[in-house]
C-alpha positions in Angstrom: 7.7 10.9 -172.2 6.7 11.5 -176.2 5.0 8.7 -177.6 5.6 6.6 -180.7 4.5 8.3 -184.1 4.0 6.2 -186.7 1.9 6.5 -190.2 3.2 9.5 -191.1 6.4 10.2 -194.1 7.7 14.0 -193.2 8.4 15.0 -196.1 11.6 17.7 -195.2 12.5 17.8 -199.0 9.4 19.2 -199.9 9.6 21.6 -196.9 12.7 23.3 -198.0 11.4 23.4 -201.3 8.0 25.2 -199.9 10.7 27.3 -198.1 12.9 27.9 -200.7 10.5 28.8 -203.7 10.1 25.8 -205.3 12.3 26.1 -208.6 15.8 28.1 -209.8 15.3 31.6 -212.5 18.0 32.0 -214.2 19.4 35.7 -215.3 21.9 36.5 -218.2 23.7 39.5 -219.2 26.1 41.3 -221.3 27.9 42.0 -217.3 29.0 40.8 -214.4 27.0 44.2 -212.5 23.8 43.6 -214.3 23.5 40.4 -213.3 25.0 39.8 -210.1 22.1 42.8 -209.2 19.5 41.1 -211.0 20.2 38.1 -208.6 19.9 41.0 -205.8 16.7 42.2 -207.0 16.0 38.4 -207.4 16.1 38.4 -203.4 14.2 41.4 -203.1 11.3 39.5 -205.3 11.8 36.2 -203.6 11.3 37.9 -200.0 9.1 40.8 -200.7 6.2 38.6 -202.4 4.8 36.1 -199.7 4.6 39.8 -197.0 2.6 42.0 -199.8 -1.3 41.7 -198.3 -2.4 38.9 -201.1 -1.9 37.6 -197.6 -5.1 38.0 -198.2 -5.0 34.9 -200.7 -5.6 32.7 -198.0 -2.2 32.6 -197.0 -0.5 30.6 -193.8 0.2 33.4 -191.7 0.0 31.2 -188.5 1.7 27.7 -189.3 1.0 25.8 -186.7 -2.0 23.8 -185.6 -2.1 22.8 -182.1 -4.0 19.4 -180.5 -5.2 19.0 -176.5 -6.1 15.1 -176.0 -8.5 15.3 -172.7 -9.4 11.7 -171.9 -12.4 11.4 -169.9 -14.8 8.0 -168.4 -17.1 8.4 -171.5 -15.4 9.5 -174.7 -12.6 12.3 -175.9 -13.0 15.6 -175.7 -10.2 17.9 -178.5 -9.4 21.2 -178.0 -7.9 22.6 -181.8 -6.5 25.8 -182.7 -5.5 25.6 -186.4 -5.1 28.8 -188.8 -9.1 29.5 -190.8 -6.9 29.2 -194.3 -6.7 25.3 -193.1 -11.1 25.3 -192.8 -12.2 26.9 -195.5 -9.6 27.4 -199.1 -11.5 25.2 -200.9 -14.8 26.0 -200.1 -15.0 28.3 -202.4 -18.0 28.3 -204.5 -18.4 28.7 -208.7 -17.8 31.9 -210.5 -19.6 34.6 -210.2 -21.7 37.2 -212.4 -18.3 39.1 -212.3 -16.0 36.6 -212.7 -15.0 35.7 -209.1 -15.1 32.5 -207.5 -18.6 32.2 -204.7 -17.2 33.3 -201.3 -16.4 30.1 -199.2 -18.7 29.6 -195.6 -17.2 32.4 -193.2 -15.6 34.6 -195.7 -16.5 37.7 -197.5 -14.6 39.1 -200.6 -13.5 42.0 -202.1 -11.9 43.5 -204.7 -8.5 46.3 -203.9 -6.4 46.8 -206.2 -7.6 45.0 -208.5 -7.4 41.6 -206.3 -9.7 39.5 -204.8 -8.8 39.4 -201.3 -10.6 37.6 -198.2 -12.0 38.3 -195.0 -13.4 36.8 -191.6 -17.4 37.0 -192.2 -17.5 38.4 -188.5 -21.1 38.6 -188.9 -21.9 34.9 -190.0 -19.3 33.3 -187.2 -21.6 34.8 -184.0 -24.7 33.6 -185.9 -23.8 30.4 -186.2 -19.9 29.6 -184.4 -20.9 25.5 -184.4 -21.4 25.8 -188.0 -17.7 26.3 -188.3 -16.5 24.2 -185.7 -18.7 21.5 -187.5 -16.3 22.1 -191.1 -12.8 21.3 -188.7 -14.2 19.1 -187.2 -15.5 17.4 -190.6 -12.2 18.2 -191.8 -10.2 15.6 -189.6 -10.6 11.9 -188.2 -10.5 10.3 -185.1 -10.2 6.9 -184.5 -10.4 4.6 -181.7 -11.1 1.3 -180.5 -11.2 0.1 -184.2 -13.4 2.7 -185.1 -14.5 6.0 -186.6 -15.5 9.0 -183.8 -18.4 11.3 -184.0 -17.5 14.6 -182.5 -19.7 17.0 -181.0 -18.7 20.9 -181.6 -19.4 21.9 -177.9 -17.3 25.8 -178.3 -15.9 27.5 -181.1 -14.0 30.9 -180.9 -12.0 32.8 -183.5 -9.3 35.4 -183.4 -7.0 37.7 -184.9 -3.2 36.3 -185.3 -1.8 38.8 -182.5 -4.0 38.9 -180.4 -4.9 34.8 -179.6 -4.5 33.7 -176.1 -2.0 30.7 -175.4 -2.8 27.5 -175.9 0.3 25.5 -174.5 -1.6 23.2 -171.7 -4.8 22.4 -170.9 -5.6 24.8 -168.6 -4.7 27.3 -171.1 -6.6 25.5 -174.0 -10.1 25.6 -171.7 -10.0 29.1 -170.8 -9.1 29.8 -174.8 -12.7 28.7 -175.6 -14.4 30.3 -173.0 -16.0 33.7 -174.1 -17.9 34.6 -177.4 -16.9 33.5 -180.5 -15.2 36.6 -181.8 -15.1 39.4 -179.3 -12.1 41.6 -180.9 -12.7 45.4 -181.4 -11.3 45.4 -185.2 -14.3 45.7 -187.7 -12.3 43.8 -190.6 -9.7 40.5 -190.4 -8.3 38.7 -192.7 -9.3 34.9 -193.4 -5.6 34.7 -193.7 -4.7 36.7 -190.5 -7.2 34.4 -188.1 -7.2 31.6 -186.2 -10.3 29.4 -184.9 -10.0 27.2 -181.6 -12.8 24.2 -182.1 -13.9 22.4 -178.7 -14.9 18.7 -179.6 -16.5 16.2 -177.7 -16.1 12.0 -179.3 -17.9 10.0 -177.0 -16.8 6.2 -177.0 -18.5 3.2 -175.2 -15.4 2.9 -172.8 -12.3 5.2 -172.0 -9.6 5.2 -175.0 -6.9 3.1 -173.8 -2.9 2.9 -175.4 -4.1 3.5 -178.8 -5.7 5.8 -181.0 -5.1 7.7 -184.4 -6.0 11.8 -185.6 -5.2 12.7 -189.1 -6.8 15.3 -191.3 -9.5 13.5 -194.4 -8.1 16.8 -196.5 -6.0 19.4 -196.6 -5.7 22.9 -199.3 -3.2 23.5 -201.2 -2.1 26.3 -199.7 1.8 27.3 -200.1 4.1 26.6 -197.3 1.4 24.0 -196.0 4.4 20.7 -196.2 6.3 23.2 -193.2 2.7 23.8 -190.8 3.8 22.5 -187.6 1.6 19.9 -186.1 2.0 19.4 -182.2 -0.2 16.9 -180.6 -0.4 16.9 -176.5 -2.6 14.2 -175.0 -3.2 14.4 -171.4 -4.4 10.6 -170.2 -2.0 10.7 -167.0 -2.6 14.2 -166.1 0.9 15.5 -168.2 1.4 16.2 -171.5 2.7 13.4 -173.9 3.6 15.2 -177.0 3.4 13.8 -180.7 4.4 16.1 -183.6 5.3 16.6 -187.3 4.8 18.7 -190.4 2.7 18.7 -192.9 -1.2 18.1 -193.8 -1.8 14.9 -191.5 -2.9 13.2 -194.5 -0.6 11.0 -192.7 -2.4 10.4 -189.7 -0.2 10.5 -185.8 -0.4 7.8 -183.9 -0.9 8.1 -180.2 0.3 4.2 -179.0 1.2 3.8 -175.5 2.0 0.5 -175.7 5.0 0.2 -178.9 6.3 3.5 -176.5 6.9 1.2 -173.9 8.2 -1.8 -176.0 10.3 0.0 -178.7 14.1 -0.4 -178.4 15.9 2.2 -177.4 16.2 4.8 -179.8 17.7 8.6 -180.1 18.1 9.9 -176.5 15.6 12.4 -175.9 17.7 15.3 -176.0 19.1 14.6 -179.0 15.5 14.3 -180.7 14.5 18.1 -179.3 17.5 19.6 -180.8 17.1 18.4 -183.9 13.1 19.1 -183.6 13.7 22.9 -182.7 16.9 23.2 -184.4 14.4 22.4 -187.6 11.5 24.8 -186.3 13.8 27.7 -184.8 15.1 27.4 -189.2 11.7 27.3 -190.8 10.5 29.8 -188.7 12.9 32.6 -189.4 12.8 31.5 -193.3 9.1 31.9 -193.0 9.1 34.8 -191.2 9.2 37.7 -193.6 9.7 40.5 -191.0 12.6 39.4 -189.9 14.1 37.8 -193.5 13.4 41.7 -194.4 15.2 43.1 -191.6 18.3 41.0 -191.8 18.7 41.9 -195.6 18.8 45.2 -195.2 21.1 44.8 -191.7 23.5 43.1 -194.1 23.6 45.5 -197.2 23.6 48.2 -195.3 27.1 46.7 -193.4 30.4 48.5 -194.0 32.9 45.3 -195.0 33.2 42.3 -192.8 34.1 43.6 -189.3 31.0 46.0 -189.6 28.7 42.7 -190.8 30.0 41.3 -187.6 29.1 43.8 -184.9 25.8 44.2 -186.3 24.7 40.3 -186.8 26.6 39.9 -182.8 24.4 42.6 -181.7 21.3 41.7 -183.3 22.2 38.0 -181.9 22.2 39.6 -178.4 19.5 41.4 -178.1 16.9 39.0 -179.4 18.6 35.8 -177.4 17.8 37.8 -174.4 14.4 38.4 -174.6 13.6 35.2 -176.6 14.3 33.6 -173.7 12.4 36.5 -171.3 9.1 36.9 -173.0 9.0 32.6 -173.0 9.0 32.7 -169.4 6.3 35.7 -169.4 9.1 38.5 -168.6 7.4 40.4 -170.7 3.9 42.6 -170.6 0.1 41.3 -170.6 -1.6 44.3 -172.1 -3.7 43.4 -175.5 -1.7 45.9 -176.9 2.2 44.6 -176.3 1.7 41.9 -179.1 0.9 44.5 -182.1 3.3 47.1 -180.4 6.7 44.6 -180.4 5.2 44.0 -184.6 4.9 47.2 -184.8 8.2 47.4 -183.8 9.9 45.6 -185.9 8.0 46.6 -189.3 9.5 50.0 -188.0 13.1 47.9 -187.5 12.5 47.5 -190.9 12.2 50.8 -191.7 15.0 52.1 -190.1 17.6 49.3 -191.0 16.4 50.2 -195.0 17.2 54.0 -194.7 20.0 53.8 -192.7 21.4 51.0 -195.3 20.4 53.9 -198.2 21.5 56.9 -196.9 25.1 55.1 -196.2 25.1 56.0 -192.4 28.0 53.7 -190.6 26.9 54.9 -187.3 22.9 53.8 -187.6 24.0 50.1 -187.5 26.3 49.4 -184.9 26.6 46.8 -182.0 24.0 49.1 -179.8 21.8 49.4 -182.0 21.6 46.1 -183.5 21.5 45.4 -179.7 18.7 47.2 -178.9 16.6 46.0 -182.2 17.3 42.5 -181.3 15.7 43.0 -178.4 12.6 43.4 -180.0 12.4 40.9 -182.5 13.2 38.7 -179.6 10.1 39.1 -178.0 8.0 38.5 -181.9 10.5 35.3 -181.5 8.8 34.2 -178.3 5.2 34.6 -179.3 5.9 31.9 -181.6 7.9 29.3 -179.4 5.2 30.4 -176.2 2.6 27.9 -178.8 4.6 24.9 -179.4 6.6 24.4 -176.2 5.5 24.5 -172.5 7.5 25.5 -169.3 6.9 22.0 -167.6 8.0 20.4 -170.4 11.0 18.0 -170.1 14.8 19.6 -171.7 13.6 22.7 -171.3 16.4 24.8 -171.5 17.9 21.9 -174.6 14.1 23.1 -176.6 14.6 26.7 -175.7 17.9 26.8 -176.9 17.7 24.9 -179.9 15.4 26.7 -181.3 17.4 29.9 -180.6 19.8 28.4 -182.6 17.9 27.3 -185.5 16.9 30.8 -185.3 20.6 31.6 -186.2 21.4 29.1 -188.3 18.6 31.2 -190.5 19.5 34.4 -190.5 23.4 33.2 -191.3 22.1 31.5 -194.1 20.1 35.0 -195.2 23.6 36.9 -194.5 25.4 34.1 -197.4 23.0 34.5 -199.8 23.1 37.9 -199.6 26.9 39.1 -198.6 29.0 37.4 -200.9 26.7 38.9 -203.7 26.9 42.0 -202.6 30.5 41.8 -202.5 30.9 40.8 -206.2 28.9 43.5 -207.4 31.6 45.8 -205.5 34.2 44.2 -206.4 33.6 43.7 -209.9 30.5 46.5 -211.1 31.2 49.3 -208.4 29.0 51.7 -209.6 26.0 49.1 -209.6 26.4 49.0 -206.3 23.3 51.6 -205.2 21.0 50.3 -207.7 21.6 46.9 -206.3 20.9 48.0 -202.4 18.6 49.8 -203.4 16.4 47.4 -205.5 16.3 45.4 -202.4 16.1 47.9 -199.6 13.6 50.0 -201.1 10.7 47.2 -202.0 11.6 45.9 -198.3 11.1 49.5 -196.8 7.5 49.6 -198.9 6.4 46.6 -197.2 7.7 47.4 -193.9 5.5 50.7 -194.4 2.5 48.7 -195.3 2.7 46.5 -191.9 3.6 49.6 -189.4 0.2 51.5 -190.8 -1.7 48.3 -189.9 -0.1 47.3 -187.0 0.7 51.2 -184.9 -3.7 51.1 -185.6 -4.2 47.9 -184.1 -1.8 49.2 -181.3 -4.5 52.4 -181.4 -7.5 50.3 -181.3 -6.3 47.8 -177.9 -5.4 50.7 -175.8 -8.6 51.8 -176.1 -10.0 49.5 -174.7 
């Protein structure tokens, strides 16, 4: 059952604009080859920019907020998971003597390669975790029985994004909040790559009935926040009732069992599930720079349309298998596994880019891309596990719809690049190597940075 969602306006156009980059750029040239080459370069820059180490600029590398609501006789207990930038990105202070702003609470600032970089202040978190939890409570509003409830922080934990435990049901949420505030062995983690869990209790005079409202009072102006996925699980009847929305939650989520019971028949639940999870699949692949860069290199390196179709079909088959297998837990549970998959995905971009530059036909066969697809599928499953439960209604509909959304996003990327490449080959073949290199070289460079960071993290996990 899904309870009625009211009081929120879904800004699909705004989310689409955020994914597309917000505006167009024109390219002028005296010859067609130059124009097409520059278009290819622009495509490369568009996907490479969000992948730079500037994710330290409070970028939303984890683009989901999950809320579990547990009912009690004397109040509501909330378990909230959200990316740290949503908590602190707009809390920087006035400019200091060196011109940089005063760091936000629970962050440390460093200037790296002339760029201001924000890190989690691990010492401050361990010293006063409740203070960070209080910031989360203060940013959100919970209204029941006609009054604003005051939350009391009970537990706080933070993790690097790649180390976050499962949080898809109430038992997992409870387990995630057990332990020290920060137990990772990493010496430093970007604030933009930190996920925060908060457990807070909201006392009431009596059990909360059929209606309450949860929303955000304020939200930092972060790139991509329009497509932030918000998932609320209400556990009043011992089983989860789902409310979800995209965006800032400044238009709140409304949990209304009475309205749900009286509401006229609307679209079938499976239809809603198809729409929601297809859209989430599209957002995931278009918002995931590592998958985008791989698909670009895979496309640009293809030897004609038949080879492109073989590459894409193999990749699709591979990631479909492991998306499903990974979602159902058919994968190692060791701490090193998630960063190992992320490192392998980065290496797959380097491989696909190298094959594209060297023009080796044997490096992009159906079998090879299917094997690489197996790696990417596990990456997709890590995201899906955060928003979908194994016991959810219409499970297979949701699962396959998410995979379909991934395919739609993948096809959109290919259609954006392949025609440009064909036009370049037809009208200005001497510029093809330049156009190919303009896309592939920065992709490989960024992937190299990721690979080093992720392999280091794998080694740290193995030594735990």
